[in-house]
CHARMM internal coordinates of N, CA and C (Angstrom, degrees):
IC EDIT
DIST 1 N 1 CA 1.4117
DIST 1 CA 1 C 1.5134
ANGL 1 N 1 CA 1 C 110.27
DIST 1 C 2 N 1.2912
ANGL 1 CA 1 C 2 N 115.88
DIHE 1 N 1 CA 1 C 2 N 153.10
DIST 2 N 2 CA 1.4569
ANGL 1 C 2 N 2 CA 117.53
DIHE 1 CA 1 C 2 N 2 CA -173.74
DIST 2 CA 2 C 1.5479
ANGL 2 N 2 CA 2 C 112.96
DIHE 1 C 2 N 2 CA 2 C -122.78
DIST 2 C 3 N 1.3048
ANGL 2 CA 2 C 3 N 111.19
DIHE 2 N 2 CA 2 C 3 N 172.99
DIST 3 N 3 CA 1.5284
ANGL 2 C 3 N 3 CA 119.89
DIHE 2 CA 2 C 3 N 3 CA 174.40
DIST 3 CA 3 C 1.5035
ANGL 3 N 3 CA 3 C 109.28
DIHE 2 C 3 N 3 CA 3 C -107.74
DIST 3 C 4 N 1.3066
ANGL 3 CA 3 C 4 N 113.84
DIHE 3 N 3 CA 3 C 4 N 136.05
DIST 4 N 4 CA 1.4764
ANGL 3 C 4 N 4 CA 121.79
DIHE 3 CA 3 C 4 N 4 CA -179.83
DIST 4 CA 4 C 1.5510
ANGL 4 N 4 CA 4 C 107.22
DIHE 3 C 4 N 4 CA 4 C -110.93
DIST 4 C 5 N 1.3481
ANGL 4 CA 4 C 5 N 117.25
DIHE 4 N 4 CA 4 C 5 N 129.89
DIST 5 N 5 CA 1.4672
ANGL 4 C 5 N 5 CA 123.54
DIHE 4 CA 4 C 5 N 5 CA 176.85
DIST 5 CA 5 C 1.5114
ANGL 5 N 5 CA 5 C 107.23
DIHE 4 C 5 N 5 CA 5 C -108.33
DIST 5 C 6 N 1.3221
ANGL 5 CA 5 C 6 N 115.46
DIHE 5 N 5 CA 5 C 6 N 124.47
DIST 6 N 6 CA 1.4981
ANGL 5 C 6 N 6 CA 121.46
DIHE 5 CA 5 C 6 N 6 CA -178.64
DIST 6 CA 6 C 1.5402
ANGL 6 N 6 CA 6 C 106.66
DIHE 5 C 6 N 6 CA 6 C -123.36
DIST 6 C 7 N 1.2984
ANGL 6 CA 6 C 7 N 114.77
DIHE 6 N 6 CA 6 C 7 N 131.48
DIST 7 N 7 CA 1.4664
ANGL 6 C 7 N 7 CA 121.49
DIHE 6 CA 6 C 7 N 7 CA 177.02
DIST 7 CA 7 C 1.5401
ANGL 7 N 7 CA 7 C 109.04
DIHE 6 C 7 N 7 CA 7 C -121.94
DIST 7 C 8 N 1.3194
ANGL 7 CA 7 C 8 N 116.46
DIHE 7 N 7 CA 7 C 8 N 102.10
DIST 8 N 8 CA 1.4527
ANGL 7 C 8 N 8 CA 121.26
DIHE 7 CA 7 C 8 N 8 CA -176.61
DIST 8 CA 8 C 1.5749
ANGL 8 N 8 CA 8 C 110.22
DIHE 7 C 8 N 8 CA 8 C -116.33
DIST 8 C 9 N 1.2959
ANGL 8 CA 8 C 9 N 114.65
DIHE 8 N 8 CA 8 C 9 N 28.15
DIST 9 N 9 CA 1.4596
ANGL 8 C 9 N 9 CA 120.23
DIHE 8 CA 8 C 9 N 9 CA 174.84
DIST 9 CA 9 C 1.5182
ANGL 9 N 9 CA 9 C 107.95
DIHE 8 C 9 N 9 CA 9 C -60.90
DIST 9 C 10 N 1.3221
ANGL 9 CA 9 C 10 N 114.17
DIHE 9 N 9 CA 9 C 10 N 138.20
DIST 10 N 10 CA 1.4984
ANGL 9 C 10 N 10 CA 119.21
DIHE 9 CA 9 C 10 N 10 CA -176.89
DIST 10 CA 10 C 1.4520
ANGL 10 N 10 CA 10 C 113.76
DIHE 9 C 10 N 10 CA 10 C 90.91
DIST 10 C 11 N 1.3240
ANGL 10 CA 10 C 11 N 122.28
DIHE 10 N 10 CA 10 C 11 N -12.01
DIST 11 N 11 CA 1.4842
ANGL 10 C 11 N 11 CA 124.23
DIHE 10 CA 10 C 11 N 11 CA -178.22
DIST 11 CA 11 C 1.5368
ANGL 11 N 11 CA 11 C 107.71
DIHE 10 C 11 N 11 CA 11 C -97.91
DIST 11 C 12 N 1.2825
ANGL 11 CA 11 C 12 N 118.19
DIHE 11 N 11 CA 11 C 12 N 137.80
DIST 12 N 12 CA 1.4255
ANGL 11 C 12 N 12 CA 123.66
DIHE 11 CA 11 C 12 N 12 CA 178.93
DIST 12 CA 12 C 1.5577
ANGL 12 N 12 CA 12 C 110.81
DIHE 11 C 12 N 12 CA 12 C -84.41
DIST 12 C 13 N 1.2940
ANGL 12 CA 12 C 13 N 116.68
DIHE 12 N 12 CA 12 C 13 N 158.88
DIST 13 N 13 CA 1.4359
ANGL 12 C 13 N 13 CA 120.72
DIHE 12 CA 12 C 13 N 13 CA 176.74
DIST 13 CA 13 C 1.5512
ANGL 13 N 13 CA 13 C 108.41
DIHE 12 C 13 N 13 CA 13 C -65.46
DIST 13 C 14 N 1.3137
ANGL 13 CA 13 C 14 N 116.75
DIHE 13 N 13 CA 13 C 14 N 139.83
DIST 14 N 14 CA 1.4650
ANGL 13 C 14 N 14 CA 129.98
DIHE 13 CA 13 C 14 N 14 CA 18.92
DIST 14 CA 14 C 1.5350
ANGL 14 N 14 CA 14 C 112.96
DIHE 13 C 14 N 14 CA 14 C -101.49
DIST 14 C 15 N 1.3233
ANGL 14 CA 14 C 15 N 119.86
DIHE 14 N 14 CA 14 C 15 N 14.45
DIST 15 N 15 CA 1.4528
ANGL 14 C 15 N 15 CA 121.46
DIHE 14 CA 14 C 15 N 15 CA -178.20
DIST 15 CA 15 C 1.5387
ANGL 15 N 15 CA 15 C 114.12
DIHE 14 C 15 N 15 CA 15 C -52.94
DIST 15 C 16 N 1.3490
ANGL 15 CA 15 C 16 N 120.33
DIHE 15 N 15 CA 15 C 16 N -48.26
DIST 16 N 16 CA 1.4498
ANGL 15 C 16 N 16 CA 118.62
DIHE 15 CA 15 C 16 N 16 CA 178.19
DIST 16 CA 16 C 1.5535
ANGL 16 N 16 CA 16 C 113.68
DIHE 15 C 16 N 16 CA 16 C -59.27
DIST 16 C 17 N 1.3145
ANGL 16 CA 16 C 17 N 117.26
DIHE 16 N 16 CA 16 C 17 N -39.07
DIST 17 N 17 CA 1.4338
ANGL 16 C 17 N 17 CA 121.77
DIHE 16 CA 16 C 17 N 17 CA 178.02
DIST 17 CA 17 C 1.5404
ANGL 17 N 17 CA 17 C 111.23
DIHE 16 C 17 N 17 CA 17 C -63.84
DIST 17 C 18 N 1.3510
ANGL 17 CA 17 C 18 N 115.20
DIHE 17 N 17 CA 17 C 18 N -43.35
DIST 18 N 18 CA 1.4833
ANGL 17 C 18 N 18 CA 120.37
DIHE 17 CA 17 C 18 N 18 CA 178.95
DIST 18 CA 18 C 1.5173
ANGL 18 N 18 CA 18 C 110.92
DIHE 17 C 18 N 18 CA 18 C -63.49
DIST 18 C 19 N 1.3035
ANGL 18 CA 18 C 19 N 116.50
DIHE 18 N 18 CA 18 C 19 N -42.66
DIST 19 N 19 CA 1.4796
ANGL 18 C 19 N 19 CA 119.78
DIHE 18 CA 18 C 19 N 19 CA 177.99
DIST 19 CA 19 C 1.5256
ANGL 19 N 19 CA 19 C 110.89
DIHE 18 C 19 N 19 CA 19 C -61.19
DIST 19 C 20 N 1.3152
ANGL 19 CA 19 C 20 N 116.61
DIHE 19 N 19 CA 19 C 20 N -44.13
DIST 20 N 20 CA 1.4973
ANGL 19 C 20 N 20 CA 120.82
DIHE 19 CA 19 C 20 N 20 CA 177.63
DIST 20 CA 20 C 1.5238
ANGL 20 N 20 CA 20 C 109.93
DIHE 19 C 20 N 20 CA 20 C -60.64
DIST 20 C 21 N 1.3139
ANGL 20 CA 20 C 21 N 117.45
DIHE 20 N 20 CA 20 C 21 N -50.66
DIST 21 N 21 CA 1.4405
ANGL 20 C 21 N 21 CA 122.36
DIHE 20 CA 20 C 21 N 21 CA -176.95
DIST 21 CA 21 C 1.5111
ANGL 21 N 21 CA 21 C 112.89
DIHE 20 C 21 N 21 CA 21 C -59.25
DIST 21 C 22 N 1.3298
ANGL 21 CA 21 C 22 N 115.94
DIHE 21 N 21 CA 21 C 22 N -44.92
DIST 22 N 22 CA 1.4816
ANGL 21 C 22 N 22 CA 119.24
DIHE 21 CA 21 C 22 N 22 CA 177.42
DIST 22 CA 22 C 1.5123
ANGL 22 N 22 CA 22 C 112.57
DIHE 21 C 22 N 22 CA 22 C -59.66
DIST 22 C 23 N 1.3194
ANGL 22 CA 22 C 23 N 115.16
DIHE 22 N 22 CA 22 C 23 N -43.87
DIST 23 N 23 CA 1.5030
ANGL 22 C 23 N 23 CA 119.82
DIHE 22 CA 22 C 23 N 23 CA 177.01
DIST 23 CA 23 C 1.4792
ANGL 23 N 23 CA 23 C 113.77
DIHE 22 C 23 N 23 CA 23 C -65.62
DIST 23 C 24 N 1.3371
ANGL 23 CA 23 C 24 N 116.85
DIHE 23 N 23 CA 23 C 24 N -43.37
DIST 24 N 24 CA 1.4247
ANGL 23 C 24 N 24 CA 121.71
DIHE 23 CA 23 C 24 N 24 CA -178.52
DIST 24 CA 24 C 1.4993
ANGL 24 N 24 CA 24 C 115.83
DIHE 23 C 24 N 24 CA 24 C -61.86
DIST 24 C 25 N 1.2909
ANGL 24 CA 24 C 25 N 113.04
DIHE 24 N 24 CA 24 C 25 N -28.29
DIST 25 N 25 CA 1.4918
ANGL 24 C 25 N 25 CA 118.85
DIHE 24 CA 24 C 25 N 25 CA -178.41
DIST 25 CA 25 C 1.5442
ANGL 25 N 25 CA 25 C 114.18
DIHE 24 C 25 N 25 CA 25 C -79.02
DIST 25 C 26 N 1.3598
ANGL 25 CA 25 C 26 N 116.77
DIHE 25 N 25 CA 25 C 26 N -9.59
DIST 26 N 26 CA 1.4343
ANGL 25 C 26 N 26 CA 119.99
DIHE 25 CA 25 C 26 N 26 CA 177.40
DIST 26 CA 26 C 1.5138
ANGL 26 N 26 CA 26 C 110.55
DIHE 25 C 26 N 26 CA 26 C -75.57
DIST 26 C 27 N 1.3417
ANGL 26 CA 26 C 27 N 115.89
DIHE 26 N 26 CA 26 C 27 N 134.88
DIST 27 N 27 CA 1.4520
ANGL 26 C 27 N 27 CA 120.21
DIHE 26 CA 26 C 27 N 27 CA -174.35
DIST 27 CA 27 C 1.4972
ANGL 27 N 27 CA 27 C 114.70
DIHE 26 C 27 N 27 CA 27 C -68.68
DIST 27 C 28 N 1.3335
ANGL 27 CA 27 C 28 N 118.40
DIHE 27 N 27 CA 27 C 28 N -24.72
DIST 28 N 28 CA 1.4975
ANGL 27 C 28 N 28 CA 120.36
DIHE 27 CA 27 C 28 N 28 CA -172.53
DIST 28 CA 28 C 1.5130
ANGL 28 N 28 CA 28 C 111.15
DIHE 27 C 28 N 28 CA 28 C -94.93
DIST 28 C 29 N 1.3075
ANGL 28 CA 28 C 29 N 121.20
DIHE 28 N 28 CA 28 C 29 N 4.22
DIST 29 N 29 CA 1.4773
ANGL 28 C 29 N 29 CA 125.09
DIHE 28 CA 28 C 29 N 29 CA -177.94
DIST 29 CA 29 C 1.5314
ANGL 29 N 29 CA 29 C 108.85
DIHE 28 C 29 N 29 CA 29 C -98.05
DIST 29 C 30 N 1.3452
ANGL 29 CA 29 C 30 N 115.69
DIHE 29 N 29 CA 29 C 30 N 125.94
DIST 30 N 30 CA 1.4691
ANGL 29 C 30 N 30 CA 120.90
DIHE 29 CA 29 C 30 N 30 CA 177.02
DIST 30 CA 30 C 1.5355
ANGL 30 N 30 CA 30 C 111.14
DIHE 29 C 30 N 30 CA 30 C -113.22
DIST 30 C 31 N 1.3436
ANGL 30 CA 30 C 31 N 116.43
DIHE 30 N 30 CA 30 C 31 N -20.10
DIST 31 N 31 CA 1.4672
ANGL 30 C 31 N 31 CA 121.32
DIHE 30 CA 30 C 31 N 31 CA 179.16
DIST 31 CA 31 C 1.4906
ANGL 31 N 31 CA 31 C 109.62
DIHE 30 C 31 N 31 CA 31 C -138.87
DIST 31 C 32 N 1.3373
ANGL 31 CA 31 C 32 N 113.16
DIHE 31 N 31 CA 31 C 32 N 142.73
DIST 32 N 32 CA 1.4785
ANGL 31 C 32 N 32 CA 120.61
DIHE 31 CA 31 C 32 N 32 CA 173.72
DIST 32 CA 32 C 1.4772
ANGL 32 N 32 CA 32 C 111.84
DIHE 31 C 32 N 32 CA 32 C -131.13
DIST 32 C 33 N 1.2975
ANGL 32 CA 32 C 33 N 115.86
DIHE 32 N 32 CA 32 C 33 N 132.72
DIST 33 N 33 CA 1.4861
ANGL 32 C 33 N 33 CA 120.77
DIHE 32 CA 32 C 33 N 33 CA 172.31
DIST 33 CA 33 C 1.5469
ANGL 33 N 33 CA 33 C 106.77
DIHE 32 C 33 N 33 CA 33 C -115.37
DIST 33 C 34 N 1.2788
ANGL 33 CA 33 C 34 N 114.70
DIHE 33 N 33 CA 33 C 34 N 122.35
DIST 34 N 34 CA 1.4996
ANGL 33 C 34 N 34 CA 119.87
DIHE 33 CA 33 C 34 N 34 CA -177.24
DIST 34 CA 34 C 1.5217
ANGL 34 N 34 CA 34 C 111.13
DIHE 33 C 34 N 34 CA 34 C -123.21
DIST 34 C 35 N 1.2970
ANGL 34 CA 34 C 35 N 116.54
DIHE 34 N 34 CA 34 C 35 N 129.24
DIST 35 N 35 CA 1.4938
ANGL 34 C 35 N 35 CA 121.19
DIHE 34 CA 34 C 35 N 35 CA 176.77
DIST 35 CA 35 C 1.4747
ANGL 35 N 35 CA 35 C 107.21
DIHE 34 C 35 N 35 CA 35 C -110.40
DIST 35 C 36 N 1.3178
ANGL 35 CA 35 C 36 N 118.32
DIHE 35 N 35 CA 35 C 36 N 132.95
DIST 36 N 36 CA 1.4563
ANGL 35 C 36 N 36 CA 125.19
DIHE 35 CA 35 C 36 N 36 CA -176.70
DIST 36 CA 36 C 1.4894
ANGL 36 N 36 CA 36 C 111.16
DIHE 35 C 36 N 36 CA 36 C -150.92
DIST 36 C 37 N 1.3391
ANGL 36 CA 36 C 37 N 115.87
DIHE 36 N 36 CA 36 C 37 N 159.97
DIST 37 N 37 CA 1.4700
ANGL 36 C 37 N 37 CA 119.76
DIHE 36 CA 36 C 37 N 37 CA 176.05
DIST 37 CA 37 C 1.5327
ANGL 37 N 37 CA 37 C 112.62
DIHE 36 C 37 N 37 CA 37 C -129.28
DIST 37 C 38 N 1.3038
ANGL 37 CA 37 C 38 N 115.30
DIHE 37 N 37 CA 37 C 38 N 15.46
DIST 38 N 38 CA 1.4699
ANGL 37 C 38 N 38 CA 121.68
DIHE 37 CA 37 C 38 N 38 CA 174.55
DIST 38 CA 38 C 1.5453
ANGL 38 N 38 CA 38 C 107.84
DIHE 37 C 38 N 38 CA 38 C -91.36
DIST 38 C 39 N 1.3387
ANGL 38 CA 38 C 39 N 113.75
DIHE 38 N 38 CA 38 C 39 N 119.38
DIST 39 N 39 CA 1.4664
ANGL 38 C 39 N 39 CA 117.73
DIHE 38 CA 38 C 39 N 39 CA -173.64
DIST 39 CA 39 C 1.5277
ANGL 39 N 39 CA 39 C 116.31
DIHE 38 C 39 N 39 CA 39 C -58.52
DIST 39 C 40 N 1.3070
ANGL 39 CA 39 C 40 N 117.18
DIHE 39 N 39 CA 39 C 40 N -37.37
DIST 40 N 40 CA 1.4349
ANGL 39 C 40 N 40 CA 121.50
DIHE 39 CA 39 C 40 N 40 CA -177.92
DIST 40 CA 40 C 1.5731
ANGL 40 N 40 CA 40 C 112.54
DIHE 39 C 40 N 40 CA 40 C -71.04
DIST 40 C 41 N 1.3284
ANGL 40 CA 40 C 41 N 115.57
DIHE 40 N 40 CA 40 C 41 N -23.05
DIST 41 N 41 CA 1.4519
ANGL 40 C 41 N 41 CA 120.01
DIHE 40 CA 40 C 41 N 41 CA -174.44
DIST 41 CA 41 C 1.5249
ANGL 41 N 41 CA 41 C 114.09
DIHE 40 C 41 N 41 CA 41 C -60.28
DIST 41 C 42 N 1.3110
ANGL 41 CA 41 C 42 N 116.49
DIHE 41 N 41 CA 41 C 42 N -34.09
DIST 42 N 42 CA 1.4743
ANGL 41 C 42 N 42 CA 119.21
DIHE 41 CA 41 C 42 N 42 CA -177.80
DIST 42 CA 42 C 1.5349
ANGL 42 N 42 CA 42 C 111.83
DIHE 41 C 42 N 42 CA 42 C -58.50
DIST 42 C 43 N 1.2998
ANGL 42 CA 42 C 43 N 117.84
DIHE 42 N 42 CA 42 C 43 N -51.16
DIST 43 N 43 CA 1.4678
ANGL 42 C 43 N 43 CA 121.64
DIHE 42 CA 42 C 43 N 43 CA 178.12
DIST 43 CA 43 C 1.5039
ANGL 43 N 43 CA 43 C 112.70
DIHE 42 C 43 N 43 CA 43 C -67.21
DIST 43 C 44 N 1.3249
ANGL 43 CA 43 C 44 N 115.25
DIHE 43 N 43 CA 43 C 44 N -41.27
DIST 44 N 44 CA 1.4572
ANGL 43 C 44 N 44 CA 118.65
DIHE 43 CA 43 C 44 N 44 CA -178.41
DIST 44 CA 44 C 1.5020
ANGL 44 N 44 CA 44 C 113.11
DIHE 43 C 44 N 44 CA 44 C -64.44
DIST 44 C 45 N 1.3125
ANGL 44 CA 44 C 45 N 115.33
DIHE 44 N 44 CA 44 C 45 N -42.33
DIST 45 N 45 CA 1.4769
ANGL 44 C 45 N 45 CA 119.21
DIHE 44 CA 44 C 45 N 45 CA 179.24
DIST 45 CA 45 C 1.5287
ANGL 45 N 45 CA 45 C 110.96
DIHE 44 C 45 N 45 CA 45 C -66.98
DIST 45 C 46 N 1.3597
ANGL 45 CA 45 C 46 N 114.59
DIHE 45 N 45 CA 45 C 46 N -44.47
DIST 46 N 46 CA 1.4951
ANGL 45 C 46 N 46 CA 117.08
DIHE 45 CA 45 C 46 N 46 CA 179.63
DIST 46 CA 46 C 1.4984
ANGL 46 N 46 CA 46 C 112.68
DIHE 45 C 46 N 46 CA 46 C -59.53
DIST 46 C 47 N 1.3143
ANGL 46 CA 46 C 47 N 118.33
DIHE 46 N 46 CA 46 C 47 N -41.06
DIST 47 N 47 CA 1.4886
ANGL 46 C 47 N 47 CA 122.43
DIHE 46 CA 46 C 47 N 47 CA 179.29
DIST 47 CA 47 C 1.5079
ANGL 47 N 47 CA 47 C 109.69
DIHE 46 C 47 N 47 CA 47 C -66.66
DIST 47 C 48 N 1.3019
ANGL 47 CA 47 C 48 N 117.95
DIHE 47 N 47 CA 47 C 48 N -45.52
DIST 48 N 48 CA 1.4576
ANGL 47 C 48 N 48 CA 122.73
DIHE 47 CA 47 C 48 N 48 CA -178.65
DIST 48 CA 48 C 1.5206
ANGL 48 N 48 CA 48 C 108.24
DIHE 47 C 48 N 48 CA 48 C -63.58
DIST 48 C 49 N 1.3163
ANGL 48 CA 48 C 49 N 117.30
DIHE 48 N 48 CA 48 C 49 N -46.73
DIST 49 N 49 CA 1.4621
ANGL 48 C 49 N 49 CA 122.27
DIHE 48 CA 48 C 49 N 49 CA -179.57
DIST 49 CA 49 C 1.5622
ANGL 49 N 49 CA 49 C 110.57
DIHE 48 C 49 N 49 CA 49 C -55.37
DIST 49 C 50 N 1.2952
ANGL 49 CA 49 C 50 N 116.85
DIHE 49 N 49 CA 49 C 50 N -47.32
DIST 50 N 50 CA 1.4669
ANGL 49 C 50 N 50 CA 119.73
DIHE 49 CA 49 C 50 N 50 CA 179.85
DIST 50 CA 50 C 1.4924
ANGL 50 N 50 CA 50 C 112.92
DIHE 49 C 50 N 50 CA 50 C -60.50
DIST 50 C 51 N 1.3237
ANGL 50 CA 50 C 51 N 115.94
DIHE 50 N 50 CA 50 C 51 N -39.55
DIST 51 N 51 CA 1.4585
ANGL 50 C 51 N 51 CA 119.48
DIHE 50 CA 50 C 51 N 51 CA -178.55
DIST 51 CA 51 C 1.5185
ANGL 51 N 51 CA 51 C 112.14
DIHE 50 C 51 N 51 CA 51 C -73.45
DIST 51 C 52 N 1.3766
ANGL 51 CA 51 C 52 N 117.61
DIHE 51 N 51 CA 51 C 52 N -17.52
DIST 52 N 52 CA 1.4406
ANGL 51 C 52 N 52 CA 120.90
DIHE 51 CA 51 C 52 N 52 CA -176.79
DIST 52 CA 52 C 1.5392
ANGL 52 N 52 CA 52 C 110.34
DIHE 51 C 52 N 52 CA 52 C -105.66
DIST 52 C 53 N 1.3449
ANGL 52 CA 52 C 53 N 118.72
DIHE 52 N 52 CA 52 C 53 N 7.75
DIST 53 N 53 CA 1.4824
ANGL 52 C 53 N 53 CA 119.31
DIHE 52 CA 52 C 53 N 53 CA 175.94
DIST 53 CA 53 C 1.5353
ANGL 53 N 53 CA 53 C 112.13
DIHE 52 C 53 N 53 CA 53 C 87.24
DIST 53 C 54 N 1.3240
ANGL 53 CA 53 C 54 N 117.66
DIHE 53 N 53 CA 53 C 54 N 27.97
DIST 54 N 54 CA 1.4632
ANGL 53 C 54 N 54 CA 123.80
DIHE 53 CA 53 C 54 N 54 CA 175.35
DIST 54 CA 54 C 1.4684
ANGL 54 N 54 CA 54 C 111.42
DIHE 53 C 54 N 54 CA 54 C -115.87
DIST 54 C 55 N 1.3091
ANGL 54 CA 54 C 55 N 118.93
DIHE 54 N 54 CA 54 C 55 N 154.17
DIST 55 N 55 CA 1.4679
ANGL 54 C 55 N 55 CA 122.34
DIHE 54 CA 54 C 55 N 55 CA 173.61
DIST 55 CA 55 C 1.5315
ANGL 55 N 55 CA 55 C 110.17
DIHE 54 C 55 N 55 CA 55 C -121.98
DIST 55 C 56 N 1.2880
ANGL 55 CA 55 C 56 N 114.62
DIHE 55 N 55 CA 55 C 56 N 150.11
DIST 56 N 56 CA 1.4884
ANGL 55 C 56 N 56 CA 120.18
DIHE 55 CA 55 C 56 N 56 CA 173.27
DIST 56 CA 56 C 1.4966
ANGL 56 N 56 CA 56 C 107.66
DIHE 55 C 56 N 56 CA 56 C -82.18
DIST 56 C 57 N 1.3071
ANGL 56 CA 56 C 57 N 115.70
DIHE 56 N 56 CA 56 C 57 N 114.37
DIST 57 N 57 CA 1.4783
ANGL 56 C 57 N 57 CA 122.40
DIHE 56 CA 56 C 57 N 57 CA -179.26
DIST 57 CA 57 C 1.5255
ANGL 57 N 57 CA 57 C 109.98
DIHE 56 C 57 N 57 CA 57 C -83.16
DIST 57 C 58 N 1.3061
ANGL 57 CA 57 C 58 N 119.37
DIHE 57 N 57 CA 57 C 58 N -36.87
DIST 58 N 58 CA 1.4820
ANGL 57 C 58 N 58 CA 122.92
DIHE 57 CA 57 C 58 N 58 CA 179.33
DIST 58 CA 58 C 1.5204
ANGL 58 N 58 CA 58 C 110.78
DIHE 57 C 58 N 58 CA 58 C -163.47
DIST 58 C 59 N 1.3025
ANGL 58 CA 58 C 59 N 112.51
DIHE 58 N 58 CA 58 C 59 N 156.79
DIST 59 N 59 CA 1.4842
ANGL 58 C 59 N 59 CA 119.44
DIHE 58 CA 58 C 59 N 59 CA 175.33
DIST 59 CA 59 C 1.5014
ANGL 59 N 59 CA 59 C 104.21
DIHE 58 C 59 N 59 CA 59 C -138.31
DIST 59 C 60 N 1.3737
ANGL 59 CA 59 C 60 N 114.45
DIHE 59 N 59 CA 59 C 60 N 128.17
DIST 60 N 60 CA 1.4325
ANGL 59 C 60 N 60 CA 121.78
DIHE 59 CA 59 C 60 N 60 CA 179.57
DIST 60 CA 60 C 1.5085
ANGL 60 N 60 CA 60 C 109.16
DIHE 59 C 60 N 60 CA 60 C -120.73
DIST 60 C 61 N 1.3472
ANGL 60 CA 60 C 61 N 118.32
DIHE 60 N 60 CA 60 C 61 N 124.93
DIST 61 N 61 CA 1.4504
ANGL 60 C 61 N 61 CA 121.61
DIHE 60 CA 60 C 61 N 61 CA -179.18
DIST 61 CA 61 C 1.5601
ANGL 61 N 61 CA 61 C 105.76
DIHE 60 C 61 N 61 CA 61 C -97.78
DIST 61 C 62 N 1.3177
ANGL 61 CA 61 C 62 N 115.76
DIHE 61 N 61 CA 61 C 62 N 118.74
DIST 62 N 62 CA 1.4764
ANGL 61 C 62 N 62 CA 122.34
DIHE 61 CA 61 C 62 N 62 CA 170.69
DIST 62 CA 62 C 1.5021
ANGL 62 N 62 CA 62 C 108.42
DIHE 61 C 62 N 62 CA 62 C -95.73
DIST 62 C 63 N 1.3398
ANGL 62 CA 62 C 63 N 115.17
DIHE 62 N 62 CA 62 C 63 N -178.84
DIST 63 N 63 CA 1.4545
ANGL 62 C 63 N 63 CA 118.69
DIHE 62 CA 62 C 63 N 63 CA -179.27
DIST 63 CA 63 C 1.5293
ANGL 63 N 63 CA 63 C 114.97
DIHE 62 C 63 N 63 CA 63 C -59.17
DIST 63 C 64 N 1.3410
ANGL 63 CA 63 C 64 N 113.31
DIHE 63 N 63 CA 63 C 64 N -42.85
DIST 64 N 64 CA 1.4648
ANGL 63 C 64 N 64 CA 114.17
DIHE 63 CA 63 C 64 N 64 CA -175.01
DIST 64 CA 64 C 1.5152
ANGL 64 N 64 CA 64 C 112.83
DIHE 63 C 64 N 64 CA 64 C -124.17
DIST 64 C 65 N 1.3355
ANGL 64 CA 64 C 65 N 119.49
DIHE 64 N 64 CA 64 C 65 N 8.30
DIST 65 N 65 CA 1.4660
ANGL 64 C 65 N 65 CA 120.91
DIHE 64 CA 64 C 65 N 65 CA 177.69
DIST 65 CA 65 C 1.4973
ANGL 65 N 65 CA 65 C 111.06
DIHE 64 C 65 N 65 CA 65 C -158.23
DIST 65 C 66 N 1.3234
ANGL 65 CA 65 C 66 N 114.51
DIHE 65 N 65 CA 65 C 66 N 172.06
DIST 66 N 66 CA 1.4514
ANGL 65 C 66 N 66 CA 122.21
DIHE 65 CA 65 C 66 N 66 CA 178.99
DIST 66 CA 66 C 1.5251
ANGL 66 N 66 CA 66 C 108.50
DIHE 65 C 66 N 66 CA 66 C -118.78
DIST 66 C 67 N 1.3384
ANGL 66 CA 66 C 67 N 115.65
DIHE 66 N 66 CA 66 C 67 N 142.74
DIST 67 N 67 CA 1.4840
ANGL 66 C 67 N 67 CA 120.10
DIHE 66 CA 66 C 67 N 67 CA 175.34
DIST 67 CA 67 C 1.5264
ANGL 67 N 67 CA 67 C 104.78
DIHE 66 C 67 N 67 CA 67 C -118.87
DIST 67 C 68 N 1.3300
ANGL 67 CA 67 C 68 N 114.64
DIHE 67 N 67 CA 67 C 68 N 124.37
DIST 68 N 68 CA 1.4721
ANGL 67 C 68 N 68 CA 119.49
DIHE 67 CA 67 C 68 N 68 CA -179.39
DIST 68 CA 68 C 1.5573
ANGL 68 N 68 CA 68 C 107.68
DIHE 67 C 68 N 68 CA 68 C -119.91
DIST 68 C 69 N 1.3348
ANGL 68 CA 68 C 69 N 115.34
DIHE 68 N 68 CA 68 C 69 N 129.25
DIST 69 N 69 CA 1.4732
ANGL 68 C 69 N 69 CA 120.93
DIHE 68 CA 68 C 69 N 69 CA 178.07
DIST 69 CA 69 C 1.5215
ANGL 69 N 69 CA 69 C 104.92
DIHE 68 C 69 N 69 CA 69 C -107.16
DIST 69 C 70 N 1.3407
ANGL 69 CA 69 C 70 N 114.94
DIHE 69 N 69 CA 69 C 70 N 131.66
DIST 70 N 70 CA 1.4408
ANGL 69 C 70 N 70 CA 123.08
DIHE 69 CA 69 C 70 N 70 CA 178.06
DIST 70 CA 70 C 1.4836
ANGL 70 N 70 CA 70 C 111.07
DIHE 69 C 70 N 70 CA 70 C -126.31
DIST 70 C 71 N 1.3607
ANGL 70 CA 70 C 71 N 116.18
DIHE 70 N 70 CA 70 C 71 N 149.53
DIST 71 N 71 CA 1.3837
ANGL 70 C 71 N 71 CA 122.53
DIHE 70 CA 70 C 71 N 71 CA -179.55
DIST 71 CA 71 C 1.4968
ANGL 71 N 71 CA 71 C 111.22
DIHE 70 C 71 N 71 CA 71 C -129.56
DIST 71 C 72 N 1.3068
ANGL 71 CA 71 C 72 N 118.09
DIHE 71 N 71 CA 71 C 72 N 142.60
DIST 72 N 72 CA 1.4420
ANGL 71 C 72 N 72 CA 123.56
DIHE 71 CA 71 C 72 N 72 CA 176.13
DIST 72 CA 72 C 1.5329
ANGL 72 N 72 CA 72 C 108.71
DIHE 71 C 72 N 72 CA 72 C -70.48
DIST 72 C 73 N 1.3069
ANGL 72 CA 72 C 73 N 116.47
DIHE 72 N 72 CA 72 C 73 N 128.27
DIST 73 N 73 CA 1.4789
ANGL 72 C 73 N 73 CA 122.73
DIHE 72 CA 72 C 73 N 73 CA 179.56
DIST 73 CA 73 C 1.5491
ANGL 73 N 73 CA 73 C 107.09
DIHE 72 C 73 N 73 CA 73 C -72.99
DIST 73 C 74 N 1.3148
ANGL 73 CA 73 C 74 N 118.28
DIHE 73 N 73 CA 73 C 74 N 124.39
DIST 74 N 74 CA 1.4965
ANGL 73 C 74 N 74 CA 118.78
DIHE 73 CA 73 C 74 N 74 CA 178.59
DIST 74 CA 74 C 1.4817
ANGL 74 N 74 CA 74 C 113.21
DIHE 73 C 74 N 74 CA 74 C -63.88
END
COOR INIT
IC SEED 1 N 1 CA 1 C
IC BUILD
């Protein structure tokens, strides 16, 4: 299984959520790291992840964006 890195900084919602959802549905992805600067994306991605069998492993706040690491729940 692999890790996918997504950078959707500069894109408005719902683009970050769509990017996460599309990656999470791939069978060979076990980890996703997504960088975004849309404020609503953090809660939207976390909710969607939980409903799809993913957990938020970490969230890092940088000056101008957020990096969220998610892992597929075994």
